[in-house]
C-alpha positions as a Markdown table, in Angstrom:
| # | Residue | x | y | z |
|---|---|---|---|---|
| 1 | Unk | 45.3 | 59.2 | -39.6 |
| 2 | Unk | 45.8 | 55.6 | -38.9 |
| 3 | Unk | 46.7 | 53.8 | -42.1 |
| 4 | Unk | 44.0 | 51.1 | -41.6 |
| 5 | Unk | 41.4 | 53.8 | -41.9 |
| 6 | Unk | 42.7 | 55.4 | -45.1 |
| 7 | Unk | 40.5 | 53.8 | -47.8 |
| 8 | Unk | 41.7 | 56.5 | -50.3 |
| 9 | Unk | 45.2 | 54.9 | -50.5 |
| 10 | Unk | 45.6 | 53.0 | -53.8 |
| 11 | Unk | 45.7 | 49.2 | -53.9 |
| 12 | Unk | 49.1 | 47.6 | -54.4 |
| 13 | Unk | 49.8 | 45.8 | -57.6 |
| 14 | Unk | 49.5 | 42.5 | -55.8 |
| 15 | Unk | 46.1 | 43.5 | -54.4 |
| 16 | Unk | 44.9 | 44.6 | -57.8 |
| 17 | Unk | 46.2 | 41.3 | -59.3 |
| 18 | Unk | 44.5 | 39.3 | -56.6 |
| 19 | Unk | 41.2 | 41.1 | -57.0 |
| 20 | Unk | 41.2 | 40.8 | -60.8 |
| 21 | Unk | 42.2 | 37.2 | -60.9 |
| 22 | Unk | 39.7 | 36.0 | -58.3 |
| 23 | Unk | 37.0 | 37.9 | -60.0 |
| 24 | Unk | 38.0 | 36.2 | -63.2 |
| 25 | Unk | 37.7 | 32.8 | -61.6 |
| 26 | Unk | 34.2 | 33.6 | -60.3 |
| 27 | Unk | 33.2 | 34.9 | -63.8 |
| 28 | Unk | 34.4 | 31.7 | -65.5 |
| 29 | Unk | 32.5 | 29.6 | -63.1 |
| 30 | Unk | 29.3 | 31.6 | -63.0 |
| 31 | Unk | 29.2 | 32.1 | -66.8 |
| 32 | Unk | 29.0 | 28.3 | -67.2 |
| 33 | Unk | 26.2 | 28.0 | -64.6 |
| 34 | Unk | 24.1 | 30.8 | -66.0 |
| 35 | Unk | 24.5 | 30.0 | -69.7 |
| 36 | Unk | 22.1 | 27.1 | -69.5 |
| 37 | Unk | 19.3 | 29.2 | -68.1 |
| 38 | Unk | 17.9 | 30.9 | -71.2 |
| 39 | Unk | 18.1 | 27.7 | -73.4 |
| 40 | Unk | 17.7 | 24.5 | -71.4 |
| 41 | Unk | 13.9 | 24.3 | -71.5 |
| 42 | Unk | 13.9 | 24.5 | -75.3 |
| 43 | Unk | 16.3 | 21.7 | -75.8 |
| 44 | Unk | 15.4 | 19.4 | -72.9 |
| 45 | Unk | 12.0 | 18.6 | -74.3 |
| 46 | Unk | 13.5 | 16.1 | -76.6 |
| 47 | Unk | 15.5 | 14.3 | -73.9 |
| 48 | Unk | 14.5 | 10.8 | -72.9 |
| 49 | Unk | 12.3 | 10.7 | -69.8 |
| 50 | Unk | 12.1 | 14.5 | -69.6 |
| 51 | Unk | 9.1 | 16.0 | -67.8 |
| 52 | Unk | 8.6 | 19.6 | -66.9 |
| 53 | Unk | 9.4 | 18.8 | -63.2 |
| 54 | Unk | 12.6 | 17.1 | -64.2 |
| 55 | Unk | 13.6 | 19.9 | -66.5 |
| 56 | Unk | 13.1 | 22.3 | -63.6 |
| 57 | Unk | 15.1 | 20.0 | -61.4 |
| 58 | Unk | 18.0 | 19.9 | -63.9 |
| 59 | Unk | 18.1 | 23.7 | -64.2 |
| 60 | Unk | 18.3 | 24.1 | -60.4 |
| 61 | Unk | 19.9 | 21.0 | -59.0 |
| 62 | Unk | 23.2 | 22.9 | -58.5 |
| 63 | Unk | 21.5 | 25.2 | -56.0 |
| 64 | Unk | 20.9 | 22.4 | -53.5 |
| 65 | Unk | 24.5 | 21.1 | -53.4 |
| 66 | Unk | 25.9 | 24.6 | -53.5 |
| 67 | Unk | 23.7 | 25.6 | -50.5 |
| 68 | Unk | 24.8 | 22.5 | -48.5 |
| 69 | Unk | 28.5 | 22.7 | -49.2 |
| 70 | Unk | 29.6 | 26.3 | -49.5 |
| 71 | Unk | 30.0 | 27.0 | -45.8 |
| 72 | Unk | 31.8 | 23.7 | -45.1 |
| 73 | Unk | 34.1 | 24.3 | -48.1 |
| 74 | Unk | 35.0 | 27.7 | -46.6 |
| 75 | Unk | 35.8 | 26.2 | -43.2 |
| 76 | Unk | 37.9 | 23.5 | -44.9 |
| 77 | Unk | 40.0 | 26.1 | -46.6 |
| 78 | Unk | 41.1 | 27.4 | -43.2 |
| 79 | Unk | 42.6 | 24.0 | -42.5 |
| 80 | Unk | 43.8 | 22.7 | -45.8 |
| 81 | Unk | 44.6 | 25.9 | -47.7 |
| 82 | Unk | 42.5 | 28.2 | -49.9 |
| 83 | Unk | 44.0 | 27.2 | -53.2 |
| 84 | Unk | 43.7 | 23.5 | -52.6 |
| 85 | Unk | 40.0 | 23.8 | -51.7 |
| 86 | Unk | 39.3 | 26.1 | -54.6 |
| 87 | Unk | 41.1 | 23.7 | -57.0 |
| 88 | Unk | 39.1 | 20.8 | -55.7 |
| 89 | Unk | 35.9 | 22.8 | -56.2 |
| 90 | Unk | 36.8 | 23.6 | -59.8 |
| 91 | Unk | 37.7 | 20.0 | -60.5 |
| 92 | Unk | 34.3 | 18.9 | -59.2 |
| 93 | Unk | 32.6 | 21.7 | -61.2 |
| 94 | Unk | 34.4 | 20.5 | -64.4 |
| 95 | Unk | 33.6 | 16.9 | -63.7 |
| 96 | Unk | 29.9 | 17.8 | -63.3 |
| 97 | Unk | 30.0 | 19.7 | -66.6 |
| 98 | Unk | 31.6 | 16.7 | -68.4 |
| 99 | Unk | 29.0 | 14.3 | -66.9 |
| 100 | Unk | 26.2 | 16.5 | -68.1 |
| 101 | Unk | 27.8 | 16.9 | -71.6 |
| 102 | Unk | 28.1 | 13.1 | -72.0 |
| 103 | Unk | 24.6 | 12.4 | -70.7 |
| 104 | Unk | 21.8 | 11.6 | -73.2 |
| 105 | Unk | 19.0 | 11.6 | -70.6 |
| 106 | Unk | 17.5 | 14.1 | -68.2 |
| 107 | Unk | 18.7 | 12.0 | -65.2 |
| 108 | Unk | 22.4 | 12.3 | -66.3 |
| 109 | Unk | 22.1 | 16.0 | -66.7 |
| 110 | Unk | 20.5 | 16.3 | -63.2 |
| 111 | Unk | 23.4 | 14.4 | -61.8 |
| 112 | Unk | 25.9 | 16.6 | -63.6 |
| 113 | Unk | 24.3 | 19.8 | -62.4 |
| 114 | Unk | 24.2 | 18.5 | -58.9 |
| 115 | Unk | 27.9 | 17.7 | -59.2 |
| 116 | Unk | 28.6 | 21.1 | -60.5 |
| 117 | Unk | 27.1 | 22.6 | -57.4 |
| 118 | Unk | 29.5 | 20.5 | -55.3 |
| 119 | Unk | 32.2 | 22.8 | -56.4 |
| 120 | Unk | 31.1 | 25.3 | -53.9 |
| 121 | Unk | 34.1 | 27.6 | -53.8 |
| 122 | Unk | 32.4 | 31.0 | -53.1 |
| 123 | Unk | 33.4 | 31.2 | -49.4 |
| 124 | Unk | 36.9 | 30.0 | -50.0 |
| 125 | Unk | 37.4 | 32.6 | -52.8 |
| 126 | Unk | 36.2 | 35.3 | -50.5 |
| 127 | Unk | 38.5 | 34.1 | -47.7 |
| 128 | Unk | 41.5 | 34.1 | -50.1 |
| 129 | Unk | 40.6 | 37.6 | -51.3 |
| 130 | Unk | 40.7 | 38.7 | -47.6 |
| 131 | Unk | 44.1 | 37.0 | -47.2 |
| 132 | Unk | 45.5 | 38.9 | -50.1 |
| 133 | Unk | 44.2 | 42.4 | -49.4 |
| 134 | Unk | 44.6 | 44.9 | -46.6 |
| 135 | Unk | 41.6 | 45.7 | -44.4 |
| 136 | Unk | 41.0 | 49.0 | -46.0 |
| 137 | Unk | 40.8 | 47.5 | -49.5 |
| 138 | Unk | 38.9 | 44.3 | -48.7 |
| 139 | Unk | 35.5 | 45.9 | -49.7 |
| 140 | Unk | 36.9 | 46.8 | -53.1 |
| 141 | Unk | 38.1 | 43.3 | -53.7 |
| 142 | Unk | 34.7 | 41.8 | -52.7 |
| 143 | Unk | 32.9 | 44.4 | -54.9 |
| 144 | Unk | 35.0 | 43.4 | -58.0 |
| 145 | Unk | 33.9 | 39.8 | -57.4 |
| 146 | Unk | 30.3 | 40.8 | -57.1 |
| 147 | Unk | 30.5 | 42.9 | -60.3 |
| 148 | Unk | 32.0 | 39.9 | -62.1 |
| 149 | Unk | 29.0 | 37.8 | -61.2 |
| 150 | Unk | 26.6 | 40.4 | -62.6 |
| 151 | Unk | 28.6 | 40.7 | -65.8 |
| 152 | Unk | 28.6 | 36.9 | -66.2 |
| 153 | Unk | 24.9 | 36.8 | -65.8 |
| 154 | Unk | 24.3 | 39.4 | -68.5 |
| 155 | Unk | 26.8 | 37.8 | -70.9 |
| 156 | Unk | 25.2 | 34.3 | -70.3 |
| 157 | Unk | 21.7 | 35.5 | -71.2 |
| 158 | Unk | 23.0 | 36.9 | -74.5 |
| 159 | Unk | 25.6 | 34.2 | -75.4 |
| 160 | Unk | 23.6 | 31.1 | -74.3 |
| 161 | Unk | 21.0 | 31.1 | -77.1 |
| 162 | Unk | 23.7 | 31.8 | -79.8 |
| 163 | Unk | 26.1 | 29.1 | -78.5 |
| 164 | Unk | 23.3 | 26.5 | -78.0 |
| 165 | Unk | 22.1 | 27.0 | -81.6 |
| 166 | Unk | 25.6 | 26.4 | -82.8 |
| 167 | Unk | 26.9 | 23.5 | -80.7 |
| 168 | Unk | 23.8 | 22.4 | -78.7 |
| 169 | Unk | 23.3 | 21.9 | -75.0 |
| 170 | Unk | 26.1 | 19.3 | -74.7 |
| 171 | Unk | 28.4 | 21.9 | -76.3 |
| 172 | Unk | 27.5 | 24.4 | -73.6 |
| 173 | Unk | 28.4 | 21.9 | -71.0 |
| 174 | Unk | 31.7 | 21.1 | -72.7 |
| 175 | Unk | 32.4 | 24.9 | -72.9 |
| 176 | Unk | 31.5 | 25.1 | -69.2 |
| 177 | Unk | 34.1 | 22.4 | -68.4 |
| 178 | Unk | 36.6 | 24.3 | -70.4 |
| 179 | Unk | 35.9 | 27.5 | -68.5 |
| 180 | Unk | 36.4 | 25.6 | -65.2 |
| 181 | Unk | 39.8 | 24.4 | -66.4 |
| 182 | Unk | 40.6 | 28.0 | -67.5 |
| 183 | Unk | 39.7 | 29.1 | -64.0 |
| 184 | Unk | 42.0 | 26.4 | -62.6 |
| 185 | Unk | 44.9 | 27.8 | -64.7 |
| 186 | Unk | 44.1 | 31.3 | -63.5 |
| 187 | Unk | 44.2 | 30.1 | -59.9 |
| 188 | Unk | 47.8 | 28.8 | -60.1 |
| 189 | Unk | 49.2 | 31.2 | -62.7 |
| 190 | Unk | 47.7 | 34.6 | -61.8 |
| 191 | Unk | 46.4 | 34.4 | -58.2 |
| 192 | Unk | 49.1 | 35.3 | -55.7 |
| 193 | Unk | 49.8 | 32.9 | -52.8 |
| 194 | Unk | 49.1 | 34.5 | -49.4 |
| 195 | Unk | 52.0 | 34.8 | -47.0 |
| 196 | Unk | 49.8 | 33.1 | -44.4 |
| 197 | Unk | 46.3 | 32.0 | -43.9 |
| 198 | Unk | 44.2 | 34.1 | -41.5 |
| 199 | Unk | 40.7 | 33.8 | -40.3 |
| 200 | Unk | 38.5 | 36.8 | -41.2 |
| 201 | Unk | 35.2 | 37.1 | -39.5 |
| 202 | Unk | 34.1 | 39.8 | -41.9 |
| 203 | Unk | 34.2 | 37.3 | -44.8 |
| 204 | Unk | 34.0 | 33.8 | -43.2 |
| 205 | Unk | 31.2 | 32.3 | -41.0 |
| 206 | Unk | 31.9 | 31.9 | -37.3 |
| 207 | Unk | 30.0 | 28.8 | -35.9 |
| 208 | Unk | 29.5 | 30.5 | -32.6 |
| 209 | Unk | 27.7 | 33.4 | -34.3 |
| 210 | Unk | 25.0 | 31.5 | -36.2 |
| 211 | Unk | 22.5 | 31.7 | -33.3 |
| 212 | Unk | 23.1 | 35.5 | -33.2 |
| 213 | Unk | 22.5 | 35.9 | -36.9 |
| 214 | Unk | 19.6 | 33.6 | -37.1 |
| 215 | Unk | 17.8 | 35.4 | -34.3 |
| 216 | Unk | 18.1 | 38.7 | -36.0 |
| 217 | Unk | 14.6 | 39.4 | -37.5 |
| 218 | Unk | 15.9 | 42.0 | -39.9 |
| 219 | Unk | 18.6 | 39.8 | -41.3 |
| 220 | Unk | 16.0 | 37.0 | -41.7 |
| 221 | Unk | 13.8 | 39.3 | -43.7 |
| 222 | Unk | 16.7 | 39.7 | -46.1 |
| 223 | Unk | 17.5 | 36.0 | -46.2 |
| 224 | Unk | 13.8 | 35.4 | -47.1 |
| 225 | Unk | 14.2 | 38.1 | -49.7 |
| 226 | Unk | 17.2 | 36.7 | -51.5 |
| 227 | Unk | 15.6 | 33.2 | -51.4 |
| 228 | Unk | 12.4 | 34.6 | -53.0 |
| 229 | Unk | 14.3 | 36.6 | -55.6 |
| 230 | Unk | 16.3 | 33.6 | -56.9 |
| 231 | Unk | 13.3 | 31.4 | -56.7 |
| 232 | Unk | 11.5 | 33.7 | -59.0 |
| 233 | Unk | 14.5 | 34.1 | -61.3 |
| 234 | Unk | 14.9 | 30.3 | -61.8 |
| 235 | Unk | 11.2 | 29.6 | -62.0 |
| 236 | Unk | 10.9 | 32.3 | -64.7 |
| 237 | Unk | 13.6 | 30.7 | -66.8 |
| 238 | Unk | 11.9 | 27.3 | -66.7 |
| 239 | Unk | 9.2 | 28.7 | -69.0 |
| 240 | Unk | 10.4 | 32.1 | -70.4 |
| 241 | Unk | 12.4 | 30.5 | -73.3 |
| 242 | Unk | 9.2 | 28.5 | -74.3 |
| 243 | Unk | 7.1 | 31.7 | -74.1 |
| 244 | Unk | 9.5 | 33.6 | -76.3 |
| 245 | Unk | 9.5 | 30.7 | -78.8 |
| 246 | Unk | 5.7 | 30.6 | -78.8 |
| 247 | Unk | 5.6 | 34.3 | -79.4 |
| 248 | Unk | 7.5 | 33.9 | -82.6 |
| 249 | Unk | 11.1 | 34.4 | -81.6 |
| 250 | Unk | 13.4 | 31.7 | -82.9 |
| 251 | Unk | 15.7 | 30.3 | -80.2 |
| 252 | Unk | 18.8 | 31.6 | -81.9 |
| 253 | Unk | 17.4 | 35.1 | -81.8 |
| 254 | Unk | 16.4 | 35.1 | -78.1 |
| 255 | Unk | 19.5 | 37.2 | -77.4 |
| 256 | Unk | 17.9 | 40.0 | -79.4 |
| 257 | Unk | 15.4 | 40.2 | -76.6 |
| 258 | Unk | 17.7 | 39.7 | -73.7 |
| 259 | Unk | 20.5 | 42.1 | -74.7 |
| 260 | Unk | 18.5 | 45.4 | -75.0 |
| 261 | Unk | 16.3 | 44.5 | -72.0 |
| 262 | Unk | 19.3 | 43.9 | -69.8 |
| 263 | Unk | 21.2 | 47.0 | -71.0 |
| 264 | Unk | 18.2 | 49.3 | -70.5 |
| 265 | Unk | 17.3 | 47.6 | -67.2 |
| 266 | Unk | 20.8 | 48.1 | -65.8 |
| 267 | Unk | 20.8 | 51.7 | -66.8 |
| 268 | Unk | 17.3 | 52.3 | -65.3 |
| 269 | Unk | 18.3 | 50.8 | -61.9 |
| 270 | Unk | 21.3 | 53.0 | -61.4 |
| 271 | Unk | 19.4 | 56.2 | -60.4 |
| 272 | Unk | 17.4 | 54.2 | -57.8 |
| 273 | Unk | 20.6 | 52.8 | -56.3 |
| 274 | Unk | 21.8 | 56.4 | -55.9 |
| 275 | Unk | 18.5 | 57.5 | -54.4 |
| 276 | Unk | 18.6 | 54.5 | -52.0 |
| 277 | Unk | 22.2 | 55.2 | -50.8 |
| 278 | Unk | 22.8 | 58.9 | -51.2 |
| 279 | Unk | 19.2 | 60.1 | -50.4 |
| 280 | Unk | 18.8 | 57.5 | -47.6 |
| 281 | Unk | 15.6 | 56.1 | -49.2 |
| 282 | Unk | 16.6 | 52.5 | -49.0 |
| 283 | Unk | 13.3 | 51.1 | -47.7 |
| 284 | Unk | 11.2 | 52.9 | -50.2 |
| 285 | Unk | 13.3 | 51.9 | -53.1 |
| 286 | Unk | 13.5 | 48.3 | -51.8 |
| 287 | Unk | 9.8 | 47.9 | -51.4 |
| 288 | Unk | 9.3 | 49.6 | -54.8 |
| 289 | Unk | 11.6 | 47.1 | -56.5 |
| 290 | Unk | 9.6 | 44.2 | -55.1 |
| 291 | Unk | 6.4 | 45.7 | -56.2 |
| 292 | Unk | 7.8 | 46.2 | -59.8 |
| 293 | Unk | 8.7 | 42.5 | -59.9 |
| 294 | Unk | 5.2 | 41.5 | -58.7 |
| 295 | Unk | 3.7 | 43.7 | -61.5 |
| 296 | Unk | 6.0 | 42.1 | -64.1 |
| 297 | Unk | 4.9 | 38.6 | -63.1 |
| 298 | Unk | 1.2 | 39.6 | -63.4 |
| 299 | Unk | 1.9 | 41.2 | -66.7 |
| 300 | Unk | 3.7 | 38.2 | -68.1 |
| 301 | Unk | 0.8 | 36.0 | -67.0 |
| 302 | Unk | -1.8 | 38.2 | -68.7 |
| 303 | Unk | 0.2 | 39.0 | -71.9 |
| 304 | Unk | 2.5 | 36.0 | -72.4 |
| 305 | Unk | 1.4 | 35.7 | -76.0 |
| 306 | Unk | 2.3 | 39.3 | -77.1 |
| 307 | Unk | 5.9 | 39.9 | -77.8 |
| 308 | Unk | 5.9 | 43.7 | -77.2 |
| 309 | Unk | 4.3 | 43.1 | -73.8 |
| 310 | Unk | 6.7 | 40.3 | -73.0 |
| 311 | Unk | 9.7 | 42.6 | -73.7 |
| 312 | Unk | 8.1 | 45.4 | -71.6 |
| 313 | Unk | 7.4 | 43.3 | -68.6 |
| 314 | Unk | 10.8 | 41.6 | -68.8 |
| 315 | Unk | 12.3 | 45.1 | -68.6 |
| 316 | Unk | 10.4 | 45.7 | -65.4 |
| 317 | Unk | 11.5 | 42.3 | -64.0 |
| 318 | Unk | 15.2 | 42.8 | -64.7 |
| 319 | Unk | 15.1 | 46.4 | -63.5 |
| 320 | Unk | 13.7 | 45.2 | -60.2 |
| 321 | Unk | 15.9 | 42.1 | -60.1 |
| 322 | Unk | 19.1 | 44.1 | -60.7 |
| 323 | Unk | 18.2 | 46.7 | -58.2 |
| 324 | Unk | 17.5 | 44.2 | -55.5 |
| 325 | Unk | 20.6 | 42.1 | -56.3 |
| 326 | Unk | 22.6 | 45.3 | -55.8 |
| 327 | Unk | 21.0 | 46.5 | -52.7 |
| 328 | Unk | 20.4 | 43.3 | -50.7 |
| 329 | Unk | 24.2 | 42.7 | -49.9 |
| 330 | Unk | 24.5 | 46.4 | -49.0 |
| 331 | Unk | 21.6 | 46.0 | -46.5 |
| 332 | Unk | 23.2 | 42.8 | -45.1 |
| 333 | Unk | 26.4 | 44.7 | -44.5 |
| 334 | Unk | 24.5 | 47.6 | -42.8 |
| 335 | Unk | 22.4 | 45.4 | -40.5 |
| 336 | Unk | 24.8 | 42.6 | -39.6 |
| 337 | Unk | 26.4 | 43.1 | -36.2 |
| 338 | Unk | 30.0 | 44.3 | -36.2 |
| 339 | Unk | 32.3 | 41.2 | -36.6 |
| 340 | Unk | 29.5 | 39.0 | -37.8 |
| 341 | Unk | 29.2 | 40.0 | -41.4 |
| 342 | Unk | 30.9 | 36.8 | -42.7 |
| 343 | Unk | 28.4 | 34.7 | -40.8 |
| 344 | Unk | 25.4 | 36.8 | -42.0 |
| 345 | Unk | 26.7 | 36.6 | -45.6 |
| 346 | Unk | 27.1 | 32.8 | -45.3 |
| 347 | Unk | 23.5 | 32.4 | -44.3 |
| 348 | Unk | 22.4 | 34.9 | -47.0 |
| 349 | Unk | 24.3 | 33.0 | -49.7 |
| 350 | Unk | 22.9 | 29.6 | -48.7 |
| 351 | Unk | 19.4 | 31.1 | -48.8 |
| 352 | Unk | 20.1 | 32.4 | -52.3 |
| 353 | Unk | 21.0 | 28.9 | -53.6 |
| 354 | Unk | 18.1 | 27.2 | -51.8 |
| 355 | Unk | 15.9 | 29.7 | -53.6 |
| 356 | Unk | 17.4 | 28.8 | -56.9 |
| 357 | Unk | 16.8 | 25.1 | -56.2 |
| 358 | Unk | 13.2 | 25.7 | -55.1 |
| 359 | Unk | 12.5 | 27.9 | -58.1 |
| 360 | Unk | 13.4 | 25.2 | -60.6 |
| 361 | Unk | 11.4 | 22.5 | -58.8 |
| 362 | Unk | 8.3 | 24.7 | -58.3 |
| 363 | Unk | 8.5 | 26.3 | -61.7 |
| 364 | Unk | 8.8 | 22.8 | -63.4 |
| 365 | Unk | 5.9 | 21.4 | -61.3 |
| 366 | Unk | 3.6 | 24.3 | -62.0 |
| 367 | Unk | 4.5 | 24.3 | -65.7 |
| 368 | Unk | 3.7 | 20.6 | -66.0 |
| 369 | Unk | 0.5 | 20.8 | -64.0 |
| 370 | Unk | -1.1 | 24.1 | -65.1 |
| 371 | Unk | 0.9 | 25.6 | -68.0 |
| 372 | Unk | 3.7 | 28.1 | -68.8 |
| 373 | Unk | 1.8 | 31.3 | -68.0 |
| 374 | Unk | 0.8 | 30.1 | -64.5 |
| 375 | Unk | 4.5 | 30.1 | -63.6 |
| 376 | Unk | 4.5 | 33.9 | -63.9 |
| 377 | Unk | 1.4 | 34.1 | -61.8 |
| 378 | Unk | 3.2 | 32.1 | -59.1 |
| 379 | Unk | 6.1 | 34.4 | -59.3 |
| 380 | Unk | 3.8 | 37.4 | -58.8 |
| 381 | Unk | 2.4 | 35.6 | -55.7 |
| 382 | Unk | 5.9 | 35.0 | -54.3 |
| 383 | Unk | 6.7 | 38.7 | -54.8 |
| 384 | Unk | 3.6 | 39.8 | -53.0 |
| 385 | Unk | 4.4 | 37.5 | -50.0 |
| 386 | Unk | 7.9 | 38.9 | -50.0 |
| 387 | Unk | 6.4 | 42.4 | -50.0 |
| 388 | Unk | 4.4 | 41.5 | -46.9 |
| 389 | Unk | 7.5 | 40.1 | -45.1 |
| 390 | Unk | 9.6 | 43.2 | -46.0 |
| 391 | Unk | 6.9 | 45.8 | -45.2 |
| 392 | Unk | 7.7 | 45.8 | -41.5 |
| 393 | Unk | 11.4 | 46.1 | -41.9 |
| 394 | Unk | 13.2 | 48.9 | -40.1 |
| 395 | Unk | 15.0 | 51.3 | -42.5 |
| 396 | Unk | 18.7 | 50.3 | -42.3 |
| 397 | Unk | 21.1 | 52.6 | -40.7 |
| 398 | Unk | 23.4 | 54.4 | -43.2 |
| 399 | Unk | 26.6 | 53.1 | -41.8 |
| 400 | Unk | 30.0 | 52.0 | -43.2 |
| 401 | Unk | 32.3 | 49.3 | -41.9 |
| 402 | Unk | 35.8 | 49.9 | -40.7 |
| 403 | Unk | 38.4 | 47.3 | -39.9 |
| 404 | Unk | 41.2 | 48.4 | -37.7 |
| 405 | Unk | 44.3 | 46.2 | -37.2 |
| 406 | Unk | 45.7 | 47.0 | -33.7 |
| 407 | Unk | 47.8 | 43.9 | -33.2 |
| 408 | Unk | 47.7 | 41.6 | -30.2 |
| 409 | Unk | 44.8 | 42.3 | -27.9 |
| 410 | Unk | 44.5 | 41.0 | -24.4 |
| 411 | Unk | 41.0 | 39.6 | -23.7 |
| 412 | Unk | 40.6 | 41.9 | -20.7 |
| 413 | Unk | 41.7 | 44.9 | -22.7 |
| 414 | Unk | 39.2 | 44.0 | -25.5 |
| 415 | Unk | 36.2 | 44.7 | -23.2 |
| 416 | Unk | 37.7 | 48.2 | -22.4 |
| 417 | Unk | 38.4 | 48.9 | -26.0 |
| 418 | Unk | 34.9 | 48.1 | -27.0 |
| 419 | Unk | 33.4 | 50.4 | -24.4 |
| 420 | Unk | 35.7 | 53.3 | -25.2 |
| 421 | Unk | 35.1 | 53.0 | -29.0 |
| 422 | Unk | 31.3 | 52.6 | -28.5 |
| 423 | Unk | 31.4 | 56.0 | -26.8 |
| 424 | Unk | 33.0 | 57.8 | -29.7 |
| 425 | Unk | 30.7 | 60.0 | -31.7 |
| 426 | Unk | 29.6 | 58.3 | -34.9 |
| 427 | Unk | 30.4 | 54.7 | -33.8 |
| 428 | Unk | 27.2 | 52.6 | -34.1 |
| 429 | Unk | 28.6 | 49.2 | -33.3 |
| 430 | Unk | 32.0 | 47.7 | -32.3 |
| 431 | Unk | 33.4 | 44.2 | -31.9 |
| 432 | Unk | 36.9 | 43.3 | -31.0 |
| 433 | Unk | 38.4 | 40.0 | -32.3 |
| 434 | Unk | 41.3 | 39.0 | -30.0 |
| 435 | Unk | 42.1 | 36.1 | -32.3 |
| 436 | Unk | 42.6 | 38.3 | -35.3 |
| 437 | Unk | 43.9 | 41.5 | -33.6 |
| 438 | Unk | 41.2 | 43.5 | -35.4 |
| 439 | Unk | 38.5 | 45.8 | -34.3 |
| 440 | Unk | 35.3 | 45.7 | -36.4 |
| 441 | Unk | 33.3 | 48.9 | -36.5 |
| 442 | Unk | 30.1 | 50.2 | -38.0 |
| 443 | Unk | 30.3 | 54.0 | -38.3 |
| 444 | Unk | 28.4 | 56.9 | -39.6 |
| 445 | Unk | 31.1 | 58.6 | -41.7 |
| 446 | Unk | 29.3 | 61.9 | -41.6 |
| 447 | Unk | 29.4 | 62.0 | -37.8 |
| 448 | Unk | 32.5 | 60.0 | -36.9 |
| 449 | Unk | 35.0 | 61.6 | -34.6 |
| 450 | Unk | 38.0 | 60.3 | -36.4 |
| 451 | Unk | 40.6 | 62.1 | -34.3 |
| 452 | Unk | 39.4 | 60.4 | -31.1 |
| 453 | Unk | 39.2 | 57.1 | -32.9 |
| 454 | Unk | 42.8 | 57.4 | -34.2 |
| 455 | Unk | 44.1 | 58.4 | -30.8 |
| 456 | Unk | 42.5 | 55.4 | -29.2 |
| 457 | Unk | 43.9 | 53.1 | -31.8 |
| 458 | Unk | 47.4 | 54.6 | -31.7 |
| 459 | Unk | 47.3 | 54.3 | -27.9 |
| 460 | Unk | 46.6 | 50.6 | -27.9 |
| 461 | Unk | 49.1 | 49.9 | -30.7 |
| 462 | Unk | 51.9 | 51.3 | -28.7 |
């Protein structure tokens, strides 16, 4: 078997080090961003000039700048180097944290949060991970980064209320700046330097492919979905801390609600991920998760003054949220054309951050105009609209991605290679990148004629 296909081979020590250290950088950064979510509304009420709308804006301002800059930062890393761009992003993130920590008004915190979002390093980190791992292990490296984000979110919900009660909101921002500097140290002490920079269309956006991705209705449904999901998450946290306080839970004890809810919700969503992937019931599970979130919004609206019900409906919300957060990237990978995954993920990630921004703005406005509980009703309405958009989706093909490095490819031969590989049993889609010397494949592993594929690859590598 061609080595590029053998995903069972272990990662090298350098690949494991790269995956761990880059995931740690992501974790440090996201922990600081998320830690403010469960506490800011409680403490911001006493800030000069604070209004519900401005509180929501402060929570979500990072989303706007992040959405605008993450793709450009990724492209700049191709020209100026991955580590330089990541270092610049971490410095901007730390500077925004310091600005917010020193601010004694809501406007200063908004500016600080927006500056935090300017440190949009996601695409550059993914590109560096691709530079430092072989094709067959790239998915593992990306998965480790994704897991680090989920762990950061869970830790932030628990740690945020405890830390805020001890050192206040400004203390959280100072801690966030310290985490950014720790990530800066990890970047230059732990992260290996790549032998060379390479462009990877499976992790980086390709400008010429945006029209192809944006015209794909199935991908657009998923982009709308991640926008709606993070809109609801951010809007919920504009008022959820206030609802818990009014239900009799002291702010320092909010973690006693979040910790068991998150642990049980994560455990509850695992069987559904297995059903979606192994039993090939992705669409049913996906629509069911959206429905669960809609029910949770309606329940929180109706029973926002009863702690037991709040806990129960939060469990439903986070079960649905975690399930969708886990399955949406998988669906993007399955649906995106071969060789266009990086572009599809770039649009998807931008949609996510736009959703976070809109969630803070809309949640703050609704809270100020109508009240805290109406924010949950709004989230229910958003989930129902998303359900309508998603209802007509085609069940995604259960395919895997293969990246085969076959070296220098003549453009004329590329067309022939694509046709020959497309004819192999089990190959659903194929794209040859002459610039990278890589063939991108989407395959059904259960049906793939590996022998024919290996023979074709070996023939063209001679």
